[in-house]
C-alpha positions as CSV (number, residue, x, y, z in Angstrom):
1,M,-32.7,146.5,-53.2
2,R,-31.6,142.8,-53.4
3,T,-31.7,140.8,-50.1
4,T,-31.5,137.2,-49.0
5,H,-33.0,136.0,-45.8
6,S,-32.5,132.9,-43.7
7,W,-33.8,132.3,-40.2
8,T,-34.6,130.0,-37.3
9,S,-36.9,130.6,-34.4
10,N,-34.3,132.7,-32.7
11,T,-31.9,133.9,-35.4
12,A,-32.0,135.7,-38.7
13,T,-29.3,136.3,-41.3
14,I,-30.1,139.0,-43.8
15,H,-27.7,139.7,-46.7
16,V,-28.2,143.3,-48.1
17,E,-27.0,144.7,-51.4
18,G,-24.7,147.7,-50.9
19,L,-24.2,147.2,-47.2
20,Q,-20.5,147.9,-46.4
21,A,-20.0,146.1,-43.1
22,P,-21.9,143.6,-40.9
23,V,-24.4,144.9,-38.4
24,K,-25.5,142.7,-35.4
25,M,-28.8,143.3,-33.6
26,L,-30.6,141.6,-30.7
27,H,-34.4,141.7,-31.0
28,I,-36.4,141.3,-27.7
29,T,-40.2,141.8,-27.4
30,D,-43.0,141.1,-24.9
31,A,-41.1,140.7,-21.7
32,H,-44.2,141.9,-19.7
33,V,-42.2,143.0,-16.6
34,S,-45.0,143.7,-14.1
35,C,-43.6,144.9,-10.8
36,I,-45.3,147.7,-8.8
37,D,-44.8,149.3,-5.4
38,D,-46.2,152.0,-3.2
39,R,-45.1,154.7,-5.6
40,D,-48.2,153.9,-7.6
41,P,-50.6,153.2,-4.7
42,E,-53.8,153.6,-6.7
43,H,-52.9,150.7,-9.0
44,V,-51.3,148.2,-6.6
45,E,-54.4,146.2,-5.7
46,A,-55.6,145.9,-9.3
47,C,-52.2,144.7,-10.4
48,A,-51.7,142.1,-7.7
49,T,-52.3,139.1,-10.0
50,H,-49.7,140.3,-12.5
51,Q,-47.3,141.2,-9.8
52,A,-47.4,137.7,-8.5
53,R,-46.2,136.4,-11.9
54,N,-43.4,139.0,-12.2
55,V,-40.4,137.4,-10.5
56,P,-39.3,135.1,-13.4
57,R,-40.3,137.7,-16.0
58,E,-38.2,140.4,-14.5
59,A,-35.3,138.0,-14.0
60,F,-35.5,136.8,-17.6
61,F,-35.4,140.3,-19.0
62,H,-32.4,141.3,-16.8
63,A,-30.7,138.1,-18.0
64,L,-31.4,138.8,-21.6
65,M,-29.9,142.3,-21.3
66,A,-26.9,140.9,-19.4
67,E,-26.4,138.5,-22.3
68,A,-26.8,141.3,-24.8
69,A,-23.8,143.0,-23.1
70,T,-21.6,140.0,-24.1
71,L,-22.6,139.7,-27.7
72,S,-20.6,142.5,-29.5
73,L,-23.8,144.0,-30.8
74,D,-24.4,147.2,-32.7
75,L,-28.0,147.6,-31.6
76,V,-30.7,146.2,-29.3
77,A,-34.3,146.5,-30.5
78,L,-37.1,146.4,-27.9
79,T,-40.5,146.2,-29.7
80,G,-43.1,146.7,-27.0
81,D,-44.9,145.2,-24.0
82,I,-41.5,145.1,-22.3
83,I,-43.5,146.2,-19.3
84,H,-47.0,145.1,-18.5
85,Y,-48.1,148.5,-17.2
86,P,-46.3,151.8,-16.7
87,S,-45.6,151.6,-13.0
88,Q,-42.6,153.4,-11.7
89,A,-41.1,150.2,-10.4
90,A,-41.4,148.4,-13.8
91,I,-39.9,151.3,-15.7
92,E,-37.1,151.6,-13.2
93,S,-36.4,147.8,-13.5
94,V,-36.2,148.0,-17.3
95,D,-34.0,151.1,-17.1
96,Q,-31.6,149.3,-14.9
97,A,-31.5,146.2,-17.2
98,V,-30.9,148.4,-20.2
99,A,-28.1,150.2,-18.5
100,Q,-26.0,147.0,-18.7
101,V,-25.7,147.5,-22.5
102,D,-23.2,149.9,-23.9
103,V,-24.7,150.0,-27.5
104,P,-27.8,151.8,-28.6
105,V,-31.0,150.4,-27.3
106,V,-34.1,151.5,-29.2
107,Y,-37.7,151.1,-27.9
108,T,-41.1,151.3,-29.3
109,S,-44.2,150.8,-27.1
110,G,-46.7,148.0,-27.2
111,N,-50.3,148.0,-26.1
112,H,-49.3,147.3,-22.4
113,D,-46.4,149.6,-22.0
114,W,-48.6,152.7,-21.5
115,W,-51.9,151.1,-20.2
116,Y,-53.2,149.8,-16.9
117,P,-55.7,147.1,-17.8
118,H,-58.2,148.2,-15.2
119,I,-58.4,151.7,-16.6
120,K,-61.0,152.5,-19.3
121,G,-59.8,154.3,-22.4
122,R,-57.3,153.7,-25.1
123,E,-56.0,156.2,-27.6
124,E,-56.4,159.1,-25.2
125,L,-54.5,157.2,-22.5
126,R,-51.5,156.6,-24.7
127,S,-50.6,160.3,-25.0
128,V,-51.1,160.7,-21.2
129,W,-48.7,157.9,-20.3
130,W,-46.1,158.2,-23.1
131,P,-44.0,160.7,-21.0
132,M,-43.5,158.0,-18.4
133,L,-41.5,156.1,-20.9
134,D,-39.2,158.9,-21.9
135,S,-36.2,157.3,-20.5
136,L,-36.8,154.3,-22.8
137,T,-38.1,156.0,-25.9
138,K,-35.8,159.0,-25.6
139,G,-38.8,161.2,-25.7
140,Q,-39.8,160.0,-29.2
141,A,-42.7,157.6,-28.3
142,S,-44.8,158.0,-31.5
143,H,-42.1,157.5,-34.1
144,A,-38.3,157.9,-34.5
145,S,-35.5,156.8,-36.7
146,Y,-31.8,156.0,-36.2
147,V,-29.0,155.0,-38.6
148,V,-26.6,152.3,-37.3
149,G,-23.9,150.8,-39.5
150,G,-25.4,152.1,-42.7
151,I,-28.9,150.7,-41.9
152,Q,-31.9,153.0,-41.2
153,F,-34.1,151.8,-38.3
154,I,-37.6,153.3,-38.2
155,L,-39.7,152.9,-35.0
156,V,-43.5,153.4,-35.1
157,D,-45.8,152.9,-32.2
158,D,-48.8,151.0,-33.8
159,S,-50.0,149.8,-30.4
160,T,-53.6,151.0,-31.0
161,Y,-53.8,148.8,-34.1
162,Q,-53.7,152.0,-36.1
163,V,-51.1,154.2,-37.8
164,T,-51.8,157.9,-37.7
165,E,-51.4,160.4,-40.6
166,E,-48.4,161.9,-38.9
167,Q,-46.7,158.5,-38.5
168,L,-47.5,157.5,-42.1
169,A,-46.0,160.8,-43.4
170,F,-42.9,160.2,-41.3
171,V,-42.4,156.6,-42.6
172,Q,-43.0,157.7,-46.2
173,E,-40.4,160.5,-45.9
174,K,-37.8,158.2,-44.4
175,L,-38.3,155.6,-47.0
176,K,-37.3,158.1,-49.7
177,T,-33.7,157.5,-48.8
178,D,-31.5,154.9,-50.5
179,L,-30.5,153.4,-47.1
180,P,-31.5,149.8,-46.4
181,T,-34.3,150.2,-43.9
182,V,-35.7,148.1,-41.0
183,L,-39.1,148.8,-39.4
184,L,-39.6,148.2,-35.7
185,T,-43.2,148.0,-34.4
186,H,-45.1,146.1,-31.9
187,I,-48.1,144.7,-33.8
188,P,-47.4,142.7,-37.0
189,V,-48.8,143.4,-40.4
190,S,-51.5,140.9,-41.3
191,L,-50.2,138.2,-43.7
192,P,-52.2,135.1,-44.8
193,T,-49.9,132.6,-43.2
194,L,-49.7,134.6,-39.9
195,R,-53.4,135.3,-39.8
196,D,-54.6,131.7,-39.2
197,R,-52.1,131.1,-36.4
198,T,-53.0,134.4,-34.8
199,I,-56.7,133.5,-34.8
200,E,-55.9,130.0,-33.4
201,R,-54.1,131.7,-30.5
202,W,-56.2,134.8,-29.8
203,K,-59.6,134.0,-31.5
204,D,-59.2,137.2,-33.5
205,P,-56.7,138.4,-36.2
206,I,-55.2,141.0,-33.9
207,L,-52.9,142.4,-36.6
208,I,-52.4,145.6,-38.6
209,G,-54.4,146.0,-41.7
210,D,-56.3,142.7,-41.5
211,P,-58.9,142.7,-44.3
212,N,-61.5,140.5,-42.5
213,W,-61.4,141.7,-38.9
214,S,-64.9,142.8,-38.2
215,V,-65.8,146.0,-36.4
216,E,-67.8,144.0,-33.9
217,R,-64.9,141.7,-33.1
218,R,-62.5,144.7,-32.9
219,E,-64.4,146.2,-29.9
220,R,-63.0,143.5,-27.6
221,W,-59.5,144.8,-28.5
222,R,-60.5,148.5,-28.1
223,T,-60.0,149.5,-31.7
224,D,-62.1,150.5,-34.6
225,A,-62.1,149.9,-38.4
226,D,-58.8,150.5,-40.1
227,L,-58.1,154.2,-40.7
228,P,-57.2,155.1,-44.3
229,S,-53.7,156.0,-42.9
230,T,-53.3,152.5,-41.5
231,L,-54.2,150.9,-44.8
232,E,-51.9,153.2,-46.7
233,F,-49.1,152.4,-44.2
234,V,-49.4,148.7,-45.2
235,R,-49.4,149.5,-48.9
236,T,-46.3,151.7,-48.3
237,L,-44.4,148.9,-46.7
238,V,-45.2,146.4,-49.4
239,A,-44.1,148.8,-52.1
240,A,-40.9,150.1,-50.5
241,D,-37.9,148.9,-52.5
242,N,-35.4,149.6,-49.6
243,L,-37.4,148.0,-46.8
244,I,-35.5,144.9,-45.9
245,A,-37.2,143.7,-42.7
246,V,-39.9,144.3,-40.1
247,F,-39.3,143.2,-36.5
248,C,-42.3,143.0,-34.1
249,G,-44.0,141.0,-31.4
250,H,-47.5,141.1,-29.7
251,I,-48.8,137.7,-30.5
252,H,-46.5,135.7,-28.3
253,F,-45.1,133.2,-30.8
254,D,-42.3,133.4,-33.4
255,H,-43.0,133.7,-37.1
256,A,-41.3,134.8,-40.2
257,D,-42.7,135.3,-43.7
258,T,-42.2,137.4,-46.8
259,L,-43.8,140.8,-46.7
260,S,-42.4,142.1,-50.1
261,R,-39.8,141.4,-52.7
262,S,-37.0,142.6,-50.3
263,A,-38.5,142.3,-46.8
264,V,-39.4,139.6,-44.4
265,Q,-41.5,140.2,-41.3
266,Y,-40.0,138.7,-38.2
267,V,-42.3,138.2,-35.2
268,G,-40.4,137.5,-32.0
269,A,-41.3,134.9,-29.4
270,P,-42.0,136.5,-26.0
271,G,-39.3,137.7,-23.7
272,F,-41.3,136.4,-20.7
273,D,-40.2,133.0,-21.9
274,A,-36.6,134.2,-22.1
275,Q,-36.7,134.3,-25.9
276,K,-34.9,136.7,-28.3
277,R,-33.7,136.8,-31.9
278,L,-30.1,137.4,-32.8
279,V,-30.0,139.1,-36.2
280,E,-27.0,139.6,-38.5
281,F,-27.1,142.0,-41.5
282,L,-24.3,141.1,-43.9
283,P,-23.1,142.5,-47.2
284,L,-24.5,140.8,-50.3
């Protein structure tokens, strides 16, 4: 599928062969809304530091969604760490902000959406806390797909730095269609140009499928060596003729670079700095 891409730090224009009409999307990631109240009393004390930082973050996210309501969009894509932990107050605040928008808002989790930083555990906690996010993920936290304006949008929660066999099979099945397809995840795929900047910022290549991220260094980030399904997921994306873009976040700076012959991976700057990316898909 032929595509052309052009972008700035907060926009992208993607021309797509066979697309019949324009589609406009707003991408927001990493807002880290972190409010909490007495509905979660066992977590209030541990979250006090993050709560103190919340006022501008919450206001920025509500302002971004208010802006989205004015932009004649077809879709809003939220790609994880929109909340900093799954408190009832934070989820309620995000729900209220999302309610301002009358177009589809799709949501995939990041490594903070379902995890309190002071609680031990990782993979097992995700399945426990996923139901708290049902209002945002529409009960499809692991993976989902939607077709909007002739474009297929696939969502995959890769927030443990892994992709499961079930998620891989879902993506592979969805990519069998002829529809131009966009992938929405939280953690970016490792690319050479992105890797160095990520290490500079985070000291480790905290990316999907990074070939040189040692098991010892991974322990800090509560993940293990790449699963075979994770590596096959990366190979699947690179080989997919109808994948036209990936939108993600996690690393708190904007970046864009070629992933395959037809697709560019767009990493969003963080919503906690009031950042977003306006994306236009246009016929080629």
